[in-house]
C-alpha positions as CSV (number, residue, x, y, z in Angstrom):
1,M,-2.3,-80.0,126.1
2,I,0.3,-82.3,127.6
3,A,3.0,-81.6,125.0
4,R,2.4,-77.8,125.3
5,S,2.6,-77.9,129.1
6,I,5.9,-79.9,129.0
7,R,7.4,-77.5,126.4
8,K,6.3,-74.4,128.4
9,S,7.9,-75.7,131.6
10,S,11.4,-74.4,132.5
11,Y,12.2,-77.6,134.4
12,P,9.8,-80.3,133.1
13,V,9.9,-83.1,135.8
14,I,6.7,-85.1,135.7
15,P,5.8,-86.8,139.0
16,Y,4.1,-90.2,139.3
17,I,2.1,-91.2,142.3
18,T,-0.1,-94.2,143.1
19,A,-3.8,-93.4,143.5
20,G,-5.2,-94.3,146.9
21,L,-1.8,-94.2,148.7
22,P,-2.4,-93.8,151.6
23,D,-6.0,-92.9,150.7
24,L,-7.7,-91.0,147.9
25,D,-8.2,-87.8,149.9
26,T,-4.5,-87.6,150.5
27,T,-3.9,-88.3,146.8
28,G,-5.8,-85.2,145.9
29,K,-3.8,-83.1,148.4
30,I,-0.6,-84.5,146.9
31,L,-1.6,-83.6,143.4
32,G,-2.5,-80.1,144.5
33,A,0.9,-79.7,146.2
34,L,2.8,-81.0,143.2
35,A,0.9,-78.7,140.9
36,A,1.8,-75.7,143.2
37,A,5.4,-76.9,143.1
38,G,5.4,-76.4,139.4
39,A,4.9,-79.9,137.9
40,P,4.0,-79.5,134.2
41,A,1.9,-82.7,134.3
42,M,1.2,-85.5,136.7
43,E,0.9,-89.2,136.3
44,V,-1.6,-91.0,138.6
45,G,-1.3,-94.8,138.7
46,I,-4.3,-97.1,139.2
47,P,-3.1,-99.8,141.6
48,F,-3.1,-103.3,140.2
49,S,-2.5,-106.7,141.8
50,D,0.0,-107.9,139.1
51,P,2.0,-104.8,138.0
52,T,4.5,-106.5,135.6
53,A,6.4,-103.3,134.8
54,D,6.7,-102.1,138.4
55,G,9.6,-102.8,140.8
56,P,9.3,-103.4,144.5
57,V,8.4,-99.9,145.5
58,L,5.4,-99.5,143.2
59,Q,4.3,-103.1,143.8
60,Q,4.2,-102.3,147.5
61,A,2.4,-99.1,146.8
62,S,-0.3,-100.9,144.8
63,N,-0.8,-103.5,147.5
64,L,-1.1,-100.9,150.2
65,A,-3.7,-98.9,148.2
66,L,-5.7,-102.0,147.3
67,N,-5.6,-103.2,151.0
68,A,-6.8,-99.7,152.1
69,G,-10.0,-100.2,150.0
70,F,-9.2,-98.7,146.6
71,T,-12.0,-99.2,144.1
72,M,-12.5,-97.9,140.6
73,D,-15.8,-96.2,141.4
74,S,-14.2,-94.2,144.2
75,F,-11.2,-93.4,142.0
76,F,-13.4,-92.0,139.2
77,H,-15.4,-90.0,141.8
78,N,-12.2,-88.4,143.0
79,L,-10.6,-88.1,139.6
80,I,-13.3,-85.6,138.5
81,K,-12.6,-83.4,141.5
82,W,-8.8,-83.6,140.9
83,C,-9.0,-82.7,137.2
84,S,-11.4,-79.8,137.8
85,S,-9.3,-78.2,140.5
86,I,-5.8,-78.7,139.1
87,P,-4.7,-76.7,136.0
88,M,-2.0,-79.0,134.9
89,P,-2.7,-82.1,132.7
90,I,-3.4,-85.3,134.6
91,I,-2.3,-88.6,133.0
92,V,-3.7,-91.9,134.1
93,M,-1.3,-94.9,134.1
94,T,-3.1,-98.3,134.1
95,Y,-2.5,-101.8,133.1
96,I,-4.9,-103.0,130.4
97,N,-6.8,-105.6,132.5
98,P,-8.9,-103.0,134.5
99,L,-9.9,-101.4,131.2
100,I,-10.9,-104.6,129.6
101,R,-13.0,-105.6,132.7
102,M,-14.9,-102.3,132.3
103,G,-15.0,-102.5,128.5
104,M,-12.2,-100.7,126.7
105,E,-14.2,-98.0,125.0
106,R,-16.4,-97.3,128.1
107,A,-13.4,-97.1,130.4
108,L,-11.5,-94.8,128.1
109,S,-14.5,-92.6,127.7
110,R,-15.0,-92.4,131.4
111,I,-11.4,-91.5,131.9
112,K,-11.6,-88.7,129.3
113,D,-15.0,-87.5,130.7
114,S,-13.4,-87.1,134.1
115,G,-11.0,-84.5,132.7
116,V,-7.9,-86.6,132.1
117,S,-5.6,-85.5,129.3
118,G,-3.7,-88.7,128.6
119,I,-3.3,-92.3,129.4
120,I,-0.4,-94.8,129.6
121,I,-1.0,-98.5,129.2
122,P,2.4,-100.3,129.6
123,D,1.1,-103.7,128.6
124,L,-0.7,-102.8,125.3
125,P,-0.7,-105.5,122.6
126,R,1.8,-105.1,119.8
127,D,-0.8,-103.7,117.5
128,A,-2.4,-100.9,119.5
129,S,-4.1,-99.2,116.5
130,G,-7.6,-99.9,117.8
131,V,-6.9,-98.3,121.2
132,Y,-5.1,-95.4,119.6
133,R,-8.1,-94.7,117.3
134,M,-10.4,-94.8,120.3
135,C,-8.2,-92.4,122.3
136,S,-7.8,-90.0,119.3
137,S,-11.5,-89.9,118.6
138,M,-12.1,-88.8,122.3
139,G,-9.2,-86.3,122.4
140,L,-7.3,-88.4,124.9
141,D,-3.5,-88.7,124.4
142,L,-2.1,-92.2,124.2
143,I,1.4,-92.1,125.6
144,R,3.5,-95.0,124.4
145,L,6.7,-96.6,125.8
146,I,9.9,-97.2,123.8
147,A,12.5,-99.5,125.4
148,P,16.3,-99.4,125.0
149,T,16.0,-102.6,122.9
150,T,13.3,-101.3,120.6
151,G,14.4,-101.3,116.9
152,R,14.1,-98.4,114.6
153,Q,11.2,-99.8,112.5
154,R,9.3,-100.8,115.6
155,A,9.9,-97.4,117.1
156,K,8.3,-95.8,114.0
157,E,5.2,-98.1,114.4
158,I,4.9,-97.1,118.1
159,L,5.3,-93.4,117.4
160,S,2.6,-93.6,114.7
161,Q,0.2,-94.5,117.5
162,C,1.5,-92.1,120.2
163,S,0.6,-88.6,121.3
164,G,1.2,-86.2,124.2
165,F,4.8,-87.4,124.7
166,V,6.8,-90.6,124.1
167,Y,8.0,-92.3,127.2
168,A,11.6,-93.4,126.8
169,V,12.3,-96.2,129.2
170,S,15.8,-95.7,130.4
171,V,16.7,-99.2,131.5
172,M,15.7,-102.8,130.9
173,G,13.6,-104.4,133.6
174,V,11.1,-102.8,136.1
175,T,10.8,-99.4,137.7
176,G,12.8,-98.4,140.7
177,P,15.7,-96.0,141.6
178,R,19.1,-96.6,140.1
179,D,22.5,-95.2,141.2
180,E,23.6,-94.8,137.6
181,L,21.7,-94.6,134.3
182,P,22.9,-96.4,131.2
183,D,25.7,-94.9,129.1
184,G,23.6,-95.4,125.9
185,L,20.7,-93.3,127.1
186,V,21.7,-90.2,125.2
187,K,21.9,-92.1,122.0
188,Q,18.6,-93.7,122.7
189,V,16.9,-90.3,123.2
190,D,18.5,-88.8,120.2
191,S,17.4,-91.7,118.0
192,I,13.8,-91.3,119.1
193,K,13.9,-87.5,118.5
194,E,15.0,-88.2,114.9
195,L,11.6,-89.9,114.4
196,T,9.1,-87.6,116.1
197,S,8.3,-84.0,116.8
198,I,6.4,-84.8,120.1
199,P,8.3,-84.4,123.4
200,V,10.5,-87.3,124.5
201,C,10.5,-87.9,128.3
202,V,12.7,-90.3,130.1
203,G,11.6,-92.5,133.0
204,F,12.5,-95.5,135.1
205,G,15.4,-95.3,137.6
206,V,15.5,-91.5,138.1
207,S,16.0,-90.5,141.8
208,K,18.7,-87.8,142.0
209,K,18.9,-84.2,141.0
210,A,22.1,-84.8,139.1
211,Q,20.3,-87.5,137.0
212,V,17.5,-85.0,136.3
213,N,19.9,-82.3,135.3
214,G,21.8,-84.6,133.0
215,L,18.7,-86.0,131.3
216,L,17.2,-82.5,130.7
217,D,20.2,-81.7,128.7
218,V,19.1,-84.3,126.1
219,A,15.4,-85.1,126.8
220,D,12.3,-82.9,126.8
221,G,11.2,-84.1,130.2
222,V,11.9,-86.5,133.0
223,I,9.4,-88.8,134.9
224,V,10.1,-89.7,138.5
225,G,7.9,-92.3,140.2
226,S,9.4,-94.8,142.7
227,Y,11.6,-92.2,144.4
228,L,8.5,-90.0,145.2
229,V,6.2,-92.9,146.1
230,S,8.8,-94.3,148.5
231,N,8.7,-90.9,150.3
232,I,4.9,-91.1,150.5
233,M,5.1,-94.5,152.1
234,S,7.8,-93.7,154.6
235,S,6.5,-90.5,156.1
236,P,3.7,-89.7,158.6
237,D,3.1,-86.5,156.6
238,P,3.1,-87.8,153.0
239,V,2.0,-84.5,151.4
240,K,5.0,-82.7,152.9
241,A,7.4,-85.6,152.2
242,V,6.6,-85.9,148.5
243,T,6.6,-82.2,148.0
244,D,10.0,-81.8,149.7
245,A,11.3,-84.8,147.6
246,Y,10.0,-83.2,144.4
247,M,11.4,-79.8,145.2
248,G,14.8,-81.4,145.9
249,L,14.8,-82.6,142.3
250,V,13.7,-79.4,140.7
251,G,14.8,-76.7,143.2
C-alpha cells in the first residue's frame, strides 16, 4: 500500500510529525490537513526521551509532547481514529525501547491492528531478521534506513529485510534542516536503486522546495520532518502553519 501510494503520487513528499505535539487532538487535525494537501503517506513519530537519531528540533518536539502528557495508551486510542479516517497510509516511527517495553510482537500487532501500514525503527539491531519476519507475517511494512556510509553488501542485507520503501539518509549525523545537501547524494540514491525495486525515498536535512525538486529528479520520494515540526512549534495555529509549510514545498 505504501509503495503503491508513493508511485501514484505526482509529487511524493512524505511529511513527518511528532504525535502529541501540541496534543493528540491537534495531531489528528494535522494529519487530516496534510492528507487533504495531497501527502501520499504520513510518518507519525512516537515521542521518546532519548531520540539518538533526532536533531534539536525533533528532540524539543519529543520533550514538549511528553511534558504535555503523551502516553502510549492515548496514542493507540487516537491512532485507530486517524487510520480509519485518513485514506493515505500512516507510518509509525519509533525507537525500539518503547516496543521492547510493551513486548515486541504485542506492540507490532497493536500497531498493525490500529490500521497502520508501516513502521520505521531507526535503532534496530544489525540483524533485524526476527523483527522483519514478525512485521511480514502481520502485513506491516518494515521501512529500513540506509546511510551514506553503508557498504554495498550491508545495503543488500538491509534491503532483504525491508518493504514499503527504503529510507535513504541524506547526511551523516542527526535530523534537521540543512542549507545544502551532499554532492554524493545522487550517486547514493542510484546505488540503492540498483539493488531494489521498492521506492527509494530521501530524508534528513530537507527544508526547501528547490531541494525537494532536485531530489525528486533522482529519488522516488522525499521525507520532510524537522522543517514541518518547527512550524508546528512556532505557531499559535499549528494546523494552518504546517499545512502552509507543506504546500510551500509541493505547490
